[in-house]
Each structure stands twice: as C-alpha cells, then as structure tokens.
Backbone as CSV, one residue per row, in Angstrom:
resi,resn,N_x,N_y,N_z,CA_x,CA_y,CA_z,C_x,C_y,C_z
1,UNK,0.832,-1.189,0.000,0.000,0.000,0.000,0.870,1.244,0.000
2,UNK,0.565,2.167,-0.875,1.380,3.375,-0.989,1.089,4.318,0.164
3,UNK,2.104,5.032,0.597,1.943,6.067,1.616,1.840,7.390,0.892
4,UNK,0.725,8.087,1.124,0.505,9.345,0.445,0.922,10.479,1.350
5,UNK,1.969,11.180,0.987,2.421,12.343,1.750,1.785,13.578,1.129
6,UNK,0.721,14.052,1.757,-0.058,15.147,1.207,0.441,16.447,1.802
7,UNK,0.714,17.417,0.954,1.198,18.695,1.457,0.119,19.369,2.279
8,UNK,0.508,20.110,3.317,-0.482,20.719,4.216,-1.458,21.604,3.457
9,UNK,-2.744,21.528,3.822,-3.789,22.323,3.192,-3.974,23.620,3.955
10,UNK,-4.953,24.401,3.497,-5.103,25.737,4.051,-5.585,25.692,5.497
11,UNK,-6.561,24.858,5.796,-7.155,24.871,7.140,-6.741,23.657,7.918
12,UNK,-6.604,23.796,9.213,-6.305,22.641,10.063,-7.597,21.881,10.294
13,UNK,-7.644,20.638,9.819,-8.823,19.821,10.042,-8.746,19.146,11.390
14,UNK,-7.549,18.969,11.876,-7.373,18.177,13.084,-7.472,18.982,14.353
15,UNK,-6.861,20.151,14.369,-6.765,20.908,15.622,-7.986,21.791,15.762
16,UNK,-8.783,21.505,16.770,-10.042,22.231,16.901,-9.867,23.571,17.583
17,UNK,-8.799,23.725,18.335,-8.588,24.985,19.051,-7.233,25.537,18.679
18,UNK,-7.239,26.712,18.074,-5.976,27.262,17.577,-5.719,28.629,18.177
19,UNK,-5.954,28.775,19.456,-5.715,30.058,20.105,-4.241,30.354,20.210
20,UNK,-3.913,31.534,20.678,-2.518,31.945,20.773,-1.878,31.575,22.103
21,UNK,-2.685,30.989,23.021,-2.137,30.630,24.324,-1.142,29.494,24.165
22,UNK,0.065,29.658,24.688,1.100,28.649,24.444,2.062,28.539,25.614
23,UNK,1.532,28.595,26.838,2.397,28.531,28.001,3.011,27.141,28.106
24,UNK,4.258,27.096,28.614,4.934,25.823,28.780,4.429,25.125,30.025
25,UNK,4.331,23.783,30.009,4.036,23.059,31.244,5.131,23.346,32.263
26,UNK,4.776,23.618,33.515,5.773,23.987,34.521,6.905,22.980,34.638
27,UNK,6.604,21.691,34.567,7.656,20.679,34.742,8.744,20.825,33.684
28,UNK,8.330,21.128,32.462,9.310,21.268,31.388,10.137,22.538,31.602
29,UNK,9.465,23.630,31.908,10.164,24.897,32.091,11.188,24.793,33.217
30,UNK,10.803,24.149,34.310,11.718,24.029,35.444,12.931,23.186,35.092
31,UNK,12.709,22.120,34.313,13.834,21.281,33.920,14.779,22.041,33.001
32,UNK,14.200,22.731,32.035,15.020,23.376,31.018,15.626,24.678,31.524
33,UNK,14.877,25.390,32.378,15.309,26.693,32.890,15.597,27.666,31.742
34,UNK,14.844,27.481,30.661,14.976,28.346,29.495,13.566,28.631,29.001
35,UNK,13.309,29.872,28.602,12.001,30.204,28.057,12.142,30.600,26.604
36,UNK,11.117,30.286,25.828,11.094,30.657,24.417,10.571,32.069,24.264
37,UNK,11.121,32.787,23.315,10.583,34.106,22.993,9.247,33.912,22.272
38,UNK,8.460,34.973,22.170,7.170,34.870,21.484,7.368,34.505,20.017
39,UNK,8.420,35.047,19.407,8.713,34.710,18.010,9.001,33.218,17.859
40,UNK,9.786,32.676,18.796,10.090,31.240,18.757,8.825,30.415,18.987
41,UNK,7.983,30.850,19.924,6.730,30.130,20.176,5.856,30.110,18.928
42,UNK,5.738,31.267,18.284,4.917,31.358,17.078,5.446,30.433,15.988
43,UNK,6.772,30.355,15.864,7.381,29.496,14.861,7.106,28.020,15.154
44,UNK,7.260,27.625,16.419,7.003,26.240,16.800,5.536,25.880,16.575
45,UNK,4.633,26.792,16.912,3.200,26.545,16.697,2.910,26.359,15.214
46,UNK,3.482,27.210,14.388,3.250,27.117,12.947,3.749,25.780,12.385
47,UNK,4.963,25.411,12.751,5.538,24.146,12.270,4.765,22.962,12.850
48,UNK,4.450,23.030,14.149,3.723,21.940,14.789,2.367,21.700,14.155
49,UNK,1.639,22.774,13.868,0.330,22.631,13.208,0.476,21.991,11.833
50,UNK,1.491,22.413,11.105,1.718,21.849,9.773,1.975,20.343,9.858
51,UNK,2.824,19.943,10.786,3.153,18.520,10.933,1.929,17.730,11.388
52,UNK,1.183,18.261,12.357,-0.002,17.558,12.852,-1.043,17.386,11.752
53,UNK,-1.278,18.441,10.991,-2.255,18.368,9.905,-1.826,17.359,8.849
54,UNK,-0.569,17.441,8.470,-0.047,16.529,7.445,-0.112,15.086,7.934
55,UNK,0.262,14.867,9.189,0.247,13.516,9.750,-1.166,12.956,9.788
56,UNK,-2.131,13.792,10.180,-3.516,13.340,10.206,-4.006,12.975,8.812
57,UNK,-3.645,13.791,7.826,-4.085,13.513,6.461,-3.475,12.223,5.919
58,UNK,-2.204,12.003,6.234,-1.555,10.774,5.771,-2.209,9.558,6.417
59,UNK,-2.335,9.582,7.746,-2.921,8.451,8.448,-4.388,8.269,8.055
60,UNK,-5.157,9.359,8.063,-6.569,9.278,7.700,-6.779,8.809,6.272
61,UNK,-5.962,9.316,5.353,-6.093,8.906,3.957,-5.811,7.427,3.764
62,UNK,-4.787,6.929,4.431,-4.467,5.516,4.314,-5.507,4.633,4.994
63,UNK,-6.073,5.096,6.110,-7.130,4.330,6.772,-8.396,4.287,5.922
64,UNK,-8.736,5.402,5.292,-9.902,5.411,4.401,-9.708,4.422,3.264
65,UNK,-8.508,4.385,2.724,-8.220,3.455,1.639,-8.328,2.014,2.123
66,UNK,-7.805,1.743,3.322,-7.884,0.393,3.886,-9.338,-0.009,4.135
67,UNK,-10.151,0.927,4.618,-11.569,0.636,4.831,-12.264,0.304,3.518
68,UNK,-11.951,1.084,2.490,-12.565,0.841,1.184,-12.157,-0.521,0.624
69,UNK,-10.959,-0.946,0.934,-10.457,-2.227,0.424,-10.995,-3.431,1.190
70,UNK,-11.213,-3.274,2.511,-11.590,-4.459,3.276,-12.390,-4.209,4.530
71,UNK,-12.979,-3.030,4.673,-13.822,-2.759,5.820,-13.039,-2.374,7.073
72,UNK,-13.778,-2.269,8.189,-13.202,-1.806,9.451,-12.098,-2.726,9.944
73,UNK,-12.333,-4.025,9.914,-11.310,-4.954,10.409,-10.000,-4.792,9.650
74,UNK,-10.096,-4.636,8.345,-8.889,-4.455,7.534,-8.190,-3.147,7.914
75,UNK,-8.973,-2.093,8.157,-8.398,-0.799,8.537,-7.721,-0.887,9.904
76,UNK,-8.343,-1.607,10.846,-7.750,-1.774,12.180,-6.437,-2.538,12.080
77,UNK,-6.434,-3.600,11.295,-5.210,-4.379,11.101,-4.136,-3.536,10.435
78,UNK,-4.537,-2.727,9.453,-3.591,-1.844,8.777,-2.988,-0.846,9.763
79,UNK,-3.840,-0.238,10.578,-3.362,0.748,11.547,-2.397,0.103,12.534
80,UNK,-2.739,-1.081,13.009,-1.888,-1.789,13.953,-0.504,-2.055,13.371
81,UNK,-0.472,-2.414,12.091,0.793,-2.784,11.452,1.576,-1.597,10.918
82,UNK,0.880,-0.498,10.599,1.539,0.561,9.832,1.556,1.955,10.442
83,UNK,0.701,2.237,11.433,0.614,3.615,11.943,1.954,4.122,12.463
84,UNK,2.669,3.286,13.210,3.969,3.715,13.754,4.968,3.998,12.641
85,UNK,4.937,3.163,11.596,5.854,3.364,10.471,5.533,4.660,9.723
86,UNK,4.229,4.945,9.586,3.841,6.197,8.931,4.350,7.403,9.719
87,UNK,4.176,7.367,11.049,4.645,8.478,11.878,6.172,8.599,11.829
88,UNK,6.854,7.451,11.812,8.320,7.483,11.717,8.770,8.086,10.392
89,UNK,8.086,7.712,9.310,8.428,8.239,7.985,8.227,9.750,7.936
90,UNK,7.108,10.209,8.489,6.854,11.650,8.533,7.840,12.341,9.459
91,UNK,8.200,11.673,10.558,9.181,12.239,11.474,10.517,12.459,10.802
92,UNK,10.921,11.504,9.976,12.164,11.659,9.221,12.054,12.826,8.249
93,UNK,10.912,12.918,7.575,10.675,13.996,6.608,10.785,15.372,7.271
94,UNK,10.234,15.499,8.482,10.201,16.786,9.164,11.312,16.962,10.191
95,UNK,12.157,15.953,10.384,13.171,15.975,11.439,12.511,16.234,12.793
96,UNK,11.553,15.355,13.114,10.769,15.513,14.340,10.380,14.137,14.887
97,UNK,10.131,14.079,16.178,9.527,12.896,16.791,8.036,13.174,16.904
98,UNK,7.226,12.400,16.186,5.785,12.638,16.128,5.076,11.553,16.931
99,UNK,4.298,11.983,17.903,3.628,11.037,18.794,2.191,11.474,19.042
100,UNK,1.307,10.495,19.163,-0.056,10.743,19.629,-0.218,9.997,20.949
101,UNK,-0.760,10.655,21.948,-0.949,10.000,23.228,-2.269,10.466,23.839
102,UNK,-2.711,9.761,24.877,-4.031,10.015,25.431,-4.107,9.554,26.881
103,UNK,-5.144,10.009,27.561,-5.455,9.484,28.893,-6.184,8.150,28.794
104,UNK,-6.658,7.792,27.591,-7.334,6.510,27.360,-6.639,5.827,26.178
105,UNK,-5.636,5.041,26.488,-4.778,4.468,25.456,-5.393,3.251,24.781
106,UNK,-5.039,3.090,23.526,-5.274,1.830,22.821,-3.951,1.090,22.705
107,UNK,-2.950,1.765,22.182,-1.634,1.157,21.999,-0.720,1.571,23.146
108,UNK,-0.260,0.605,23.952,0.601,0.968,25.092,1.917,1.622,24.690
109,UNK,2.304,1.504,23.421,3.522,2.169,22.949,3.381,3.688,23.018
110,UNK,2.146,4.171,23.097,1.889,5.614,23.118,1.707,6.163,24.529
111,UNK,2.177,5.448,25.533,2.037,5.878,26.926,2.600,7.289,27.119
112,UNK,1.892,8.093,27.892,2.268,9.494,28.094,3.434,9.648,29.060
113,UNK,4.269,10.639,28.786,5.293,11.056,29.736,4.614,11.897,30.823
114,UNK,5.374,12.243,31.852,4.830,13.095,32.918,4.367,14.438,32.360
115,UNK,5.170,15.039,31.490,4.802,16.340,30.906,3.559,16.206,30.029
116,UNK,3.473,15.119,29.245,2.304,14.911,28.382,1.037,14.712,29.211
117,UNK,1.153,13.988,30.333,-0.007,13.813,31.219,-0.485,15.154,31.754
118,UNK,0.455,16.037,32.076,0.100,17.361,32.574,-0.652,18.152,31.497
119,UNK,-0.162,18.091,30.273,-0.826,18.806,29.179,-2.221,18.226,28.944
120,UNK,-2.339,16.903,28.931,-3.636,16.246,28.745,-4.614,16.690,29.821
121,UNK,-4.169,16.696,31.065,-5.038,17.101,32.172,-5.480,18.549,32.031
122,UNK,-4.579,19.402,31.542,-4.940,20.804,31.342,-6.020,20.965,30.269
123,UNK,-5.955,20.148,29.227,-7.021,20.174,28.216,-8.323,19.629,28.805
124,UNK,-8.229,18.550,29.553,-9.432,17.921,30.104,-10.145,18.824,31.111
125,UNK,-9.373,19.546,31.936,-10.023,20.389,32.950,-10.326,21.806,32.444
126,UNK,-10.014,22.054,31.165,-10.395,23.317,30.553,-9.452,24.473,30.788
127,UNK,-8.311,24.223,31.430,-7.372,25.327,31.649,-6.525,25.601,30.411
128,UNK,-6.585,24.729,29.450,-5.837,24.904,28.205,-6.775,24.619,27.031
129,UNK,-6.707,25.459,25.989,-7.509,25.242,24.788,-6.646,25.192,23.533
130,UNK,-5.711,26.111,23.428,-4.882,26.174,22.234,-3.611,25.352,22.367
131,UNK,-2.725,25.471,21.380,-1.463,24.728,21.405,-0.576,25.124,22.583
132,UNK,0.276,24.204,22.977,1.252,24.424,24.041,2.631,24.179,23.447
133,UNK,3.573,25.067,23.721,4.943,24.863,23.247,5.914,25.030,24.402
134,UNK,7.056,24.373,24.285,8.068,24.437,25.343,9.419,24.063,24.757
135,UNK,10.449,24.226,25.571,11.776,23.758,25.198,12.172,22.665,26.190
136,UNK,12.665,21.559,25.678,13.033,20.409,26.496,14.446,20.566,27.054
137,UNK,14.782,19.782,28.081,16.139,19.851,28.635,17.235,19.584,27.598
138,UNK,16.919,18.812,26.542,17.917,18.549,25.503,18.037,19.698,24.501
139,UNK,17.240,20.750,24.700,17.300,21.914,23.817,16.313,21.872,22.668
140,UNK,15.682,20.726,22.435,14.682,20.622,21.372,13.387,21.309,21.783
141,UNK,12.695,21.867,20.811,11.395,22.487,21.070,10.298,21.444,20.867
142,UNK,9.208,21.588,21.631,8.116,20.619,21.538,6.779,21.337,21.417
143,UNK,5.889,20.731,20.649,4.558,21.269,20.352,3.518,20.251,20.807
144,UNK,2.525,20.723,21.550,1.395,19.880,21.945,0.110,20.516,21.424
145,UNK,-0.831,19.699,20.980,-2.140,20.219,20.576,-3.185,19.129,20.757
146,UNK,-4.406,19.552,21.043,-5.501,18.608,21.270,-5.877,17.887,19.977
147,UNK,-6.252,16.635,20.127,-6.833,15.843,19.045,-8.306,15.655,19.382
148,UNK,-9.163,16.026,18.461,-10.603,15.830,18.641,-11.103,14.714,17.718
149,UNK,-12.144,14.040,18.162,-12.697,12.923,17.398,-13.346,13.413,16.113
150,UNK,-12.936,12.805,15.006,-13.503,13.085,13.694,-14.498,11.978,13.338
151,UNK,-15.371,12.202,12.343,-16.352,11.170,11.968,-15.714,9.813,11.656
152,UNK,-14.580,9.827,10.968,-13.904,8.570,10.629,-13.495,7.800,11.879
153,UNK,-13.115,8.524,12.937,-12.537,7.900,14.129,-13.544,7.104,14.948
154,UNK,-14.835,7.507,14.925,-15.811,6.826,15.772,-16.078,5.403,15.312
155,UNK,-15.691,5.063,14.095,-15.867,3.695,13.602,-15.063,2.696,14.418
156,UNK,-13.959,3.167,15.013,-13.105,2.291,15.814,-13.006,2.719,17.273
157,UNK,-13.431,3.957,17.574,-13.291,4.476,18.933,-14.622,4.898,19.548
158,UNK,-15.722,4.596,18.871,-17.035,4.981,19.376,-17.572,4.000,20.403
159,UNK,-18.889,3.925,20.481,-19.557,3.048,21.448,-19.846,1.698,20.818
160,UNK,-19.445,0.628,21.525,-19.656,-0.726,21.019,-21.151,-1.004,20.902
161,UNK,-21.513,-1.596,19.779,-22.888,-1.948,19.434,-23.708,-0.739,19.005
162,UNK,-23.016,0.409,18.863,-23.664,1.584,18.277,-22.868,2.001,17.046
163,UNK,-21.743,2.689,17.257,-20.902,3.077,16.114,-19.809,2.051,15.834
164,UNK,-19.541,1.167,16.796,-18.553,0.094,16.616,-19.272,-1.242,16.795
165,UNK,-19.198,-2.099,15.779,-19.876,-3.395,15.896,-19.132,-4.287,16.881
166,UNK,-19.871,-5.246,17.473,-19.247,-6.189,18.406,-18.161,-7.006,17.707
167,UNK,-18.421,-7.368,16.470,-17.435,-8.149,15.701,-16.159,-7.344,15.493
168,UNK,-16.302,-6.092,15.091,-15.131,-5.254,14.883,-14.376,-5.014,16.183
169,UNK,-15.135,-4.833,17.275,-14.448,-4.580,18.532,-13.739,-5.823,19.050
170,UNK,-14.232,-6.992,18.698,-13.523,-8.212,19.086,-12.150,-8.248,18.424
171,UNK,-12.086,-7.843,17.159,-10.801,-7.777,16.459,-9.884,-6.742,17.109
172,UNK,-10.443,-5.590,17.456,-9.654,-4.552,18.144,-9.116,-5.098,19.462
173,UNK,-9.967,-5.780,20.220,-9.562,-6.329,21.514,-8.482,-7.388,21.377
174,UNK,-8.540,-8.153,20.290,-7.501,-9.168,20.052,-6.145,-8.511,19.816
175,UNK,-6.160,-7.385,19.094,-4.912,-6.679,18.800,-4.441,-5.828,19.982
176,UNK,-5.389,-5.301,20.743,-5.075,-4.414,21.872,-5.852,-4.900,23.103
177,UNK,-5.345,-5.909,23.802,-6.095,-6.515,24.923,-6.435,-5.553,26.060
178,UNK,-5.663,-4.497,26.234,-5.908,-3.547,27.320,-6.492,-2.226,26.827
179,UNK,-7.221,-2.301,25.721,-7.763,-1.098,25.097,-8.656,-0.308,26.043
180,UNK,-8.417,1.021,26.085,-9.268,1.943,26.853,-9.877,3.016,25.941
181,UNK,-9.483,3.000,24.673,-9.842,4.085,23.752,-11.166,3.806,23.051
182,UNK,-12.230,3.769,23.830,-13.546,3.435,23.304,-14.579,4.309,24.007
183,UNK,-15.756,4.433,23.409,-16.831,5.205,24.031,-16.835,6.671,23.669
184,UNK,-16.094,7.055,22.648,-16.027,8.457,22.234,-17.165,8.809,21.280
185,UNK,-17.479,10.099,21.246,-18.392,10.650,20.254,-17.634,11.668,19.401
186,UNK,-18.178,11.954,18.238,-17.563,12.957,17.366,-17.417,14.275,18.127
187,UNK,-16.238,14.876,18.050,-15.970,16.141,18.712,-15.354,16.003,20.095
188,UNK,-15.366,14.777,20.662,-14.763,14.577,21.983,-13.248,14.779,21.936
189,UNK,-12.690,15.167,23.066,-11.234,15.215,23.215,-10.714,13.782,23.220
190,UNK,-9.794,13.494,22.315,-9.264,12.136,22.182,-7.872,11.996,22.795
191,UNK,-7.102,13.070,22.758,-5.730,13.017,23.256,-4.955,14.203,22.702
192,UNK,-3.643,14.034,22.572,-2.828,15.149,22.085,-1.793,14.676,21.057
193,UNK,-1.414,15.611,20.212,-0.184,15.483,19.433,0.954,15.956,20.325
194,UNK,2.039,15.214,20.313,3.271,15.600,21.014,4.374,15.528,19.966
195,UNK,4.808,16.687,19.496,5.726,16.748,18.356,7.005,17.457,18.781
196,UNK,8.071,16.696,18.893,9.380,17.237,19.279,10.172,17.581,18.018
197,UNK,10.545,18.837,17.897,11.303,19.303,16.732,12.787,19.161,17.037
198,UNK,13.467,18.341,16.254,14.901,18.133,16.496,15.693,19.337,16.027
199,UNK,16.803,19.591,16.673,17.658,20.732,16.320,18.275,20.555,14.944
C-alpha cells in the first residue's frame, strides 16, 4: 500500500482549538530553565500545526483506503501494522519525533510522559484550549495540541454496538487486549499530538 504524503492544506482539520495561548508546562520549564521568545513560540506553533495536519491527512487517507479495500477490520489491522511506520516516515521527513498520546490508550507504545499527562489534564479540565509549546532539557522544542474525534474515528473508537460493531471490537480487543480508547463521540477530546522538533 502506498503512503501518500499530502502537502499541508489551508485549514487545520485536526486541531479544533488554535488560540494563541502557548504557556509551557511547569515541569518542562523548570527542567530546562529556558524560556522561548514569542517569536520562537509562534514558529514552533506554525511548524507543529503543519506537521499535525499533514500527519492526520496521511494516516486518515491511508485508513480510508484500507476501509474501502476491506472494511473496518482491515483498517484496524492496517493501523496496527503501519501507523507507527507512517509516523516514523513523517518524522524523518520533518526531522521531528511525532507522537499521539491520550489518557485513554489503545496502543501501550503511546504511553504518556509526565509532561504529556500534565498537558492532557490541562485540556481535560479546561485550563488549556490552544497549542502548548516548550523547550526540552535537551534543547529541542516541543509542540502539543488537542486531538478531537472526527467522523472517521468513531468507527473504531465509538460506542460498542452503536458506532462500533461487536465483531469489529472483538478484532480490536484481540490486537489491543488492554484497550481503553472506546466510548467516544464525534468532537470529543481524544488526546494530544506531542511533536518534538529536532535541532
């Protein structure tokens, strides 16, 4: 299956909140003891949005193709086998570490760091709406942004026996025995992009 690297489009389909608020999580700031200028923050936000949008389009486009070829089960199997490789390929293209993580994980490989958990909690409790940027102790800049549920996503992350069939969820459970990423509705907060820009 071909990987389609689609150039970023005009509007962000993935990021539902694009405010200018971009405070660093305290844990990161304290470790780094360095603050970004507003110009640097704006640059990281711009690049981070571009990478997140492009990554969503690549993953979403390939999942749509997999669904068309063999239905939900085929798309789930495709995602299980290929999503990490797609993110790695895009990471190489952008010289970035691209990660999706959540408070309700499906793939344990996406477990949140302490800083990511803090950002997730800030989105969940409403203290954060827009992107968050910071500088890491290694000097790399990092971009966080909320991921909201899209119509395509509820086919695998919705409510079992409503938007997700029992048969399809059995396949998901076989691939991800400790799955927690279920019960979502369109528009729900799903997790975050965590995109580290390498120097």
